[in-house]
N, CA, C and O of each residue as an XYZ file, in Angstrom:
544
protein
N     -10.453      1.089     -0.281
C     -10.767      2.425     -0.751
C     -12.141      2.377     -1.413
O     -12.408      1.517     -2.252
N     -12.979      3.279     -1.039
C     -14.347      3.334     -1.559
C     -14.693      4.797     -1.749
O     -14.209      5.646     -1.001
N     -15.523      5.109     -2.737
C     -15.882      6.499     -3.003
C     -17.352      6.754     -2.747
O     -18.177      5.842     -2.704
N     -17.643      8.035     -2.580
C     -19.010      8.505     -2.455
C     -19.126      9.749     -3.321
O     -18.117     10.348     -3.694
N     -20.334     10.132     -3.635
C     -20.520     11.325     -4.457
C     -20.263     12.609     -3.686
O     -20.025     13.655     -4.290
N     -20.310     12.544     -2.347
C     -20.089     13.736     -1.543
C     -18.606     14.055     -1.487
O     -17.765     13.165     -1.358
N     -18.301     15.346     -1.588
C     -16.926     15.807     -1.442
C     -16.878     16.749     -0.260
O     -17.617     17.732     -0.216
N     -16.022     16.462      0.691
C     -15.894     17.308      1.864
C     -15.036     18.509      1.531
O     -14.160     18.439      0.668
N     -15.291     19.615      2.221
C     -14.511     20.830      2.015
C     -13.049     20.588      2.376
O     -12.149     21.087      1.702
N     -12.820     19.838      3.417
C     -11.450     19.520      3.796
C     -11.364     18.040      4.109
O     -12.356     17.430      4.506
N     -10.194     17.460      3.936
C     -10.025     16.047      4.278
C     -10.242     15.862      5.784
O      -9.881     16.723      6.586
N     -10.831     14.735      6.148
C     -11.116     14.457      7.555
C     -10.360     13.199      7.982
O     -10.455     12.149      7.347
N      -9.614     13.334      9.066
C      -8.946     12.201      9.690
C      -9.885     11.690     10.774
O     -10.206     12.407     11.722
N     -10.318     10.456     10.625
C     -11.190      9.808     11.604
C     -10.315      8.851     12.410
O      -9.607      8.020     11.842
N     -10.369      8.973     13.734
C      -9.461      8.179     14.548
C     -10.161      7.637     15.783
O     -11.195      8.156     16.205
N      -9.596      6.605     16.348
C     -10.104      5.982     17.566
C      -9.769      6.920     18.731
O      -8.611      7.039     19.130
N     -10.782      7.572     19.259
C     -10.583      8.597     20.274
C     -10.123      8.101     21.626
O      -9.665      8.903     22.440
N     -10.227      6.804     21.903
C      -9.775      6.278     23.187
C      -8.402      5.609     23.091
O      -7.846      5.193     24.108
N      -7.863      5.505     21.905
C      -6.563      4.859     21.677
C      -5.431      5.870     21.902
O      -5.403      6.929     21.276
N      -4.510      5.534     22.791
C      -3.381      6.431     23.058
C      -2.498      6.634     21.830
O      -2.030      7.745     21.584
N      -2.267      5.576     21.058
C      -1.454      5.705     19.853
C      -2.140      6.611     18.832
O      -1.492      7.461     18.221
N      -3.438      6.434     18.648
C      -4.182      7.265     17.692
C      -4.175      8.728     18.125
O      -3.999      9.622     17.297
N      -4.367      8.971     19.420
C      -4.335     10.336     19.938
C      -2.951     10.957     19.770
O      -2.837     12.128     19.407
N      -1.917     10.191     20.028
C      -0.552     10.696     19.845
C      -0.303     10.993     18.364
O       0.377     11.961     18.026
N      -0.851     10.162     17.496
C      -0.701     10.394     16.052
C      -1.382     11.695     15.633
O      -0.837     12.449     14.826
N      -2.566     11.961     16.175
C      -3.270     13.207     15.860
C      -2.465     14.399     16.362
O      -2.338     15.400     15.657
N      -1.921     14.303     17.568
C      -1.093     15.389     18.095
C       0.131     15.614     17.209
O       0.528     16.754     16.969
N       0.724     14.527     16.727
C       1.880     14.618     15.830
C       1.490     15.315     14.527
O       2.222     16.172     14.034
N       0.346     14.948     13.977
C      -0.128     15.576     12.735
C      -0.348     17.062     12.954
O       0.093     17.879     12.146
N      -1.026     17.424     14.039
C      -1.291     18.837     14.328
C       0.011     19.637     14.454
O       0.092     20.774     13.990
N       1.002     19.051     15.069
C       2.293     19.723     15.276
C       3.092     19.849     13.977
O       3.849     20.805     13.807
N       2.929     18.897     13.067
C       3.781     18.825     11.876
C       3.081     19.099     10.558
O       3.700     18.999      9.499
N       1.808     19.441     10.606
C       1.080     19.700      9.377
C       1.619     20.953      8.699
O       1.857     21.970      9.351
N       1.807     20.870      7.391
C       2.340     21.996      6.625
C       1.364     23.170      6.617
O       1.756     24.309      6.871
N       0.114     22.896      6.330
C      -0.952     23.892      6.352
C      -2.116     23.274      7.110
O      -2.199     22.051      7.225
N      -3.006     24.093      7.623
C      -4.161     23.572      8.364
C      -5.250     23.128      7.399
O      -6.273     23.797      7.253
N      -5.026     22.005      6.746
C      -6.005     21.497      5.774
C      -6.842     20.354      6.317
O      -7.958     20.132      5.847
N      -6.332     19.631      7.288
C      -7.027     18.463      7.799
C      -7.980     18.830      8.936
O      -7.682     19.681      9.774
N      -9.127     18.164      8.938
C     -10.054     18.218     10.068
C      -9.973     16.867     10.754
O      -9.477     15.898     10.181
N     -10.462     16.809     11.984
C     -10.344     15.591     12.776
C     -11.673     15.262     13.448
O     -12.447     16.150     13.806
N     -11.915     13.970     13.609
C     -13.102     13.510     14.323
C     -12.817     12.125     14.880
O     -12.128     11.317     14.258
N     -13.361     11.868     16.069
C     -13.195     10.534     16.639
C     -14.231      9.596     16.022
O     -15.339     10.010     15.682
N     -13.861      8.361     15.889
C     -14.781      7.357     15.344
C     -15.966      7.128     16.267
O     -17.004      6.633     15.826
N     -15.830      7.479     17.531
C     -16.910      7.300     18.486
C     -17.985      8.386     18.361
O     -19.069      8.241     18.926
N     -17.709      9.446     17.646
C     -18.623     10.571     17.520
C     -19.721     10.268     16.492
O     -19.460      9.653     15.459
N     -20.934     10.701     16.781
C     -22.069     10.455     15.885
C     -21.856     11.100     14.519
O     -22.299     10.559     13.506
N     -21.181     12.252     14.480
C     -20.935     12.914     13.194
C     -20.006     12.084     12.313
O     -20.162     12.053     11.092
N     -19.054     11.423     12.927
C     -18.176     10.534     12.161
C     -18.965      9.391     11.566
O     -18.770      9.019     10.409
N     -19.851      8.842     12.362
C     -20.675      7.738     11.881
C     -21.549      8.176     10.707
O     -21.796      7.389      9.793
N     -22.016      9.423     10.724
C     -22.790      9.950      9.599
C     -21.923     10.047      8.348
O     -22.377      9.745      7.244
N     -20.669     10.473      8.527
C     -19.751     10.558      7.386
C     -19.509      9.192      6.761
O     -19.258      9.088      5.561
N     -19.584      8.154      7.571
C     -19.292      6.798      7.097
C     -20.503      6.075      6.513
O     -20.363      4.976      5.978
N     -21.683      6.672      6.606
C     -22.902      6.025      6.090
C     -22.765      5.602      4.624
O     -23.185      4.496      4.284
N     -22.193      6.433      3.739
C     -22.070      5.994      2.334
C     -21.173      4.765      2.153
O     -21.151      4.159      1.082
N     -20.445      4.409      3.196
C     -19.523      3.277      3.106
C     -20.006      2.080      3.907
O     -19.208      1.222      4.283
N     -21.315      2.013      4.172
C     -21.894      0.927      4.974
C     -21.612     -0.456      4.400
O     -21.574     -1.436      5.143
N     -21.415     -0.546      3.097
C     -21.149     -1.854      2.489
C     -19.661     -2.202      2.491
O     -19.252     -3.209      1.912
N     -18.855     -1.365      3.144
C     -17.409     -1.567      3.225
C     -17.029     -1.965      4.642
O     -17.554     -1.403      5.603
N     -16.128     -2.921      4.784
C     -15.628     -3.264      6.109
C     -14.733     -2.115      6.572
O     -13.722     -1.812      5.938
N     -15.107     -1.483      7.673
C     -14.363     -0.341      8.199
C     -13.438     -0.827      9.303
O     -13.873     -1.491     10.244
N     -12.179     -0.496      9.182
C     -11.197     -0.820     10.216
C     -11.128      0.364     11.168
O     -11.106      1.516     10.733
N     -11.095      0.087     12.450
C     -11.329      1.133     13.445
C     -10.070      1.748     14.062
O     -10.001      1.890     15.282
N      -9.098      2.106     13.270
C      -7.955      2.794     13.859
C      -7.892      4.211     13.293
O      -8.407      5.138     13.918
N      -7.280      4.400     12.136
C      -7.218      5.727     11.516
C      -7.724      5.616     10.080
O      -7.301      4.746      9.318
N      -8.638      6.517      9.732
C      -9.207      6.572      8.391
C      -8.998      7.979      7.850
O      -8.850      8.929      8.618
N      -8.986      8.107      6.544
C      -8.934      9.421      5.912
C     -10.047      9.488      4.882
O     -10.125      8.661      3.973
N     -10.902     10.480      5.036
C     -11.952     10.753      4.063
C     -11.518     11.989      3.292
O     -11.480     13.094      3.833
N     -11.191     11.784      2.018
C     -10.620     12.848      1.197
C     -11.281     12.835     -0.177
O     -11.250     11.820     -0.873
N     -11.871     13.945     -0.565
C     -12.528     14.070     -1.871
C     -13.535     12.946     -2.120
O     -13.631     12.423     -3.230
N     -14.282     12.583     -1.079
C     -15.306     11.569     -1.228
C     -14.787     10.147     -1.266
O     -15.551      9.219     -1.530
N     -13.513      9.957     -1.010
C     -12.906      8.624     -1.010
C     -12.480      8.291      0.415
O     -11.872      9.116      1.097
N     -12.801      7.088      0.859
C     -12.401      6.628      2.182
C     -11.140      5.784      2.045
O     -11.125      4.765      1.354
N     -10.091      6.229      2.714
C      -8.827      5.491      2.735
C      -8.671      4.862      4.110
O      -8.991      5.471      5.130
N      -8.174      3.630      4.117
C      -7.998      2.895      5.365
C      -6.584      2.344      5.448
O      -5.835      2.332      4.471
N      -6.251      1.894      6.632
C      -5.002      1.205      6.913
C      -3.804      2.009      6.423
O      -3.762      3.224      6.619
N      -2.838      1.363      5.796
C      -1.619      2.073      5.411
C      -1.888      3.132      4.344
O      -1.160      4.123      4.280
N      -2.905      2.956      3.509
C      -3.250      3.982      2.517
C      -3.603      5.294      3.220
O      -3.171      6.366      2.795
N      -4.384      5.205      4.288
C      -4.775      6.409      5.036
C      -3.542      7.056      5.660
O      -3.339      8.263      5.529
N      -2.727      6.266      6.329
C      -1.548      6.814      7.013
C      -0.594      7.483      6.023
O      -0.079      8.567      6.299
N      -0.359      6.857      4.894
C       0.579      7.421      3.918
C       0.011      8.656      3.230
O       0.754      9.589      2.928
N      -1.279      8.674      2.981
C      -1.894      9.870      2.388
C      -1.883     11.036      3.378
O      -1.737     12.190      2.976
N      -2.036     10.741      4.652
C      -1.934     11.784      5.676
C      -0.522     12.360      5.685
O      -0.350     13.564      5.878
N       0.482     11.526      5.479
C       1.885     11.996      5.473
C       2.114     13.089      4.435
O       3.000     13.925      4.610
N       1.339     13.095      3.370
C       1.494     14.131      2.342
C       1.209     15.531      2.874
O       1.648     16.517      2.282
N       0.483     15.630      3.975
C       0.132     16.923      4.553
C       1.164     17.422      5.572
O       1.023     18.524      6.103
N       2.173     16.640      5.842
C       3.140     16.976      6.877
C       4.376     17.662      6.307
O       4.814     17.358      5.198
N       4.931     18.590      7.082
C       6.086     19.386      6.640
C       7.278     18.523      6.257
O       7.704     18.509      5.103
N       7.802     17.813      7.225
C       9.073     17.124      7.025
C       8.918     15.627      6.761
O       9.912     14.912      6.637
N       7.703     15.163      6.675
C       7.464     13.732      6.539
C       6.752     13.368      5.241
O       6.341     12.224      5.050
N       6.609     14.337      4.363
C       5.939     14.081      3.079
C       6.607     12.961      2.299
O       5.950     12.234      1.554
N       7.913     12.828      2.473
C       8.672     11.810      1.746
C       8.150     10.400      2.027
O       8.335      9.501      1.207
N       7.499     10.196      3.176
C       6.974      8.874      3.503
C       5.915      8.407      2.515
O       5.653      7.210      2.392
N       5.309      9.357      1.812
C       4.273      8.988      0.848
C       4.812      8.045     -0.237
O       4.047      7.281     -0.826
N       6.111      8.094     -0.499
C       6.663      7.207     -1.532
C       6.442      5.731     -1.178
O       6.492      4.873     -2.058
N       6.199      5.433      0.102
C       5.933      4.048      0.513
C       4.630      3.513     -0.067
O       4.369      2.311     -0.011
N       3.811      4.402     -0.622
C       2.548      3.988     -1.239
C       2.816      3.051     -2.424
O       1.940      2.283     -2.823
N       4.015      3.118     -2.977
C       4.372      2.270     -4.116
C       4.713      0.844     -3.703
O       4.838     -0.039     -4.552
N       4.863      0.619     -2.407
C       5.020     -0.756     -1.917
C       3.626     -1.381     -1.940
O       2.674     -0.758     -1.470
N       3.486     -2.561     -2.460
C       2.153     -3.168     -2.564
C       1.442     -3.266     -1.209
O       2.067     -3.503     -0.176
N       0.127     -3.078     -1.244
C      -0.694     -3.153     -0.021
C      -0.504     -4.476      0.711
O      -0.491     -4.509      1.941
N      -0.357     -5.563     -0.037
C      -0.247     -6.870      0.598
C       1.017     -6.966      1.461
O       1.122     -7.856      2.305
N       1.974     -6.058      1.253
C       3.153     -5.987      2.126
C       2.948     -4.950      3.238
O       3.339     -5.181      4.382
N       2.340     -3.821      2.904
C       2.169     -2.722      3.865
C       1.108     -3.020      4.915
O       1.348     -2.834      6.107
N      -0.055     -3.478      4.487
C      -1.196     -3.596      5.401
C      -1.024     -4.623      6.523
O      -1.519     -4.378      7.623
N      -0.351     -5.760      6.307
C      -0.155     -6.665      7.453
C       0.631     -6.014      8.599
O       0.352     -6.283      9.768
N       1.590     -5.178      8.279
C       2.340     -4.467      9.326
C       1.421     -3.480     10.030
O       1.422     -3.381     11.257
N       0.637     -2.749      9.243
C      -0.312     -1.803      9.813
C      -1.305     -2.538     10.722
O      -1.584     -2.087     11.833
N      -1.833     -3.661     10.249
C      -2.823     -4.424     11.013
C      -2.250     -4.970     12.321
O      -2.936     -5.003     13.342
N      -0.989     -5.398     12.281
C      -0.337     -5.905     13.489
C      -0.307     -4.817     14.565
O      -0.630     -5.075     15.724
N       0.080     -3.608     14.175
C       0.126     -2.492     15.125
C      -1.286     -2.130     15.577
O      -1.523     -1.942     16.771
N      -2.223     -2.030     14.639
C      -3.602     -1.660     14.979
C      -4.238     -2.678     15.924
O      -4.937     -2.306     16.867
N      -3.998     -3.936     15.674
C      -4.592     -4.996     16.488
C      -4.062     -4.975     17.931
O      -4.770     -5.355     18.864
N      -2.821     -4.530     18.100
C      -2.181     -4.542     19.421
C      -2.055     -3.153     20.045
O      -1.376     -2.993     21.059
N      -2.695     -2.161     19.459
C      -2.483     -0.781     19.906
C      -2.885     -0.543     21.353
O      -2.205      0.207     22.051
N      -3.952     -1.147     21.823
C      -4.352     -0.964     23.223
C      -3.363     -1.652     24.167
O      -3.005     -1.113     25.214
N      -2.934     -2.846     23.778
C      -2.009     -3.605     24.626
C      -0.652     -2.892     24.719
O      -0.066     -2.808     25.799
N      -0.159     -2.383     23.591
C       1.170     -1.779     23.559
C       1.187     -0.314     24.015
O       2.150      0.130     24.640
N       0.135      0.425     23.706
C       0.145      1.872     23.958
C      -0.911      2.325     24.968
O      -0.859      3.463     25.435
N      -1.843      1.478     25.306
C      -2.854      1.816     26.285
C      -4.113      2.406     25.668
O      -4.205      2.671     24.470
N      -5.077      2.593     26.564
C      -6.397      3.050     26.144
C      -6.908      4.034     27.194
O      -6.666      3.865     28.390
N      -7.615      5.063     26.733
C      -8.220      6.048     27.633
C      -9.631      5.628     27.993
O     -10.237      4.786     27.330
N     -10.142      6.228     29.055
C     -11.522      5.963     29.449
C     -12.513      6.757     28.616
O     -13.671      6.365     28.469
N     -12.049      7.879     28.070
C     -12.920      8.721     27.248
C     -12.113      9.311     26.100
O     -10.882      9.291     26.109
N     -12.825      9.831     25.119
C     -12.171     10.406     23.950
C     -11.377     11.659     24.312
O     -11.676     12.356     25.282
N     -10.374     11.915     23.511
C      -9.527     13.085     23.678
C     -10.358     14.364     23.571
O     -11.264     14.454     22.742
N     -10.050     15.336     24.402
C     -10.672     16.658     24.312
C      -9.582     17.601     23.808
O      -8.589     17.827     24.499
N      -9.761     18.151     22.609
C      -8.710     19.024     22.057
C      -8.595     20.319     22.853
O      -9.577     20.816     23.403
N      -7.369     20.859     22.904
C      -7.204     22.117     23.615
C      -7.758     23.274     22.784
O      -8.024     23.121     21.592
N      -7.924     24.408     23.413
C      -8.577     25.581     22.801
C      -7.897     26.002     21.498
O      -8.558     26.475     20.574
N      -6.582     25.830     21.428
C      -5.812     26.275     20.271
C      -6.180     25.528     18.985
O      -6.070     26.080     17.891
N      -6.613     24.278     19.120
C      -6.887     23.464     17.932
C      -8.332     22.947     17.861
O      -8.676     22.214     16.934
N      -9.168     23.317     18.815
C     -10.514     22.752     18.841
C     -11.327     23.071     17.594
O     -12.253     22.330     17.266
N     -11.010     24.146     16.893
C     -11.724     24.485     15.650
C     -11.453     23.481     14.529
O     -12.166     23.469     13.525
N     -10.443     22.650     14.689
C     -10.081     21.651     13.687
C     -10.834     20.344     13.874
O     -10.756     19.452     13.029
N     -11.566     20.227     14.982
C     -12.260     18.995     15.334
C     -13.746     19.145     15.089
O     -14.324     20.208     15.314
N     -14.357     18.065     14.624
C     -15.800     18.047     14.376
C     -16.537     17.782     15.676
O     -17.766     17.726     15.688
């Protein structure tokens, strides 16, 4: 977790746009979000890279990130903080109380094998017209 002085108007979920698991996760979030508060951007997009410039001195893991109130959350912290925005899955946030040293190895195992287990696209996801306003 690292902070910057910039505060975004809305939290941004940054995700691997060619990863099938990441794309399915974004679709799940869009379907289950309580309110339309989250914005989305693929990590492959130049605008995402600009958002990450203040965190150049931080090792960035390339699966799912959450930039919220100028703070960059990664790994299980990002996933659990995203759960707070979901209708029926907010309860998952309580897992944040499990120490990172227990949570993150599980997250890393899935992230490291995501292409092998779930596949990879040739190009980034193109959002449909109904939700394209939510994407950077």
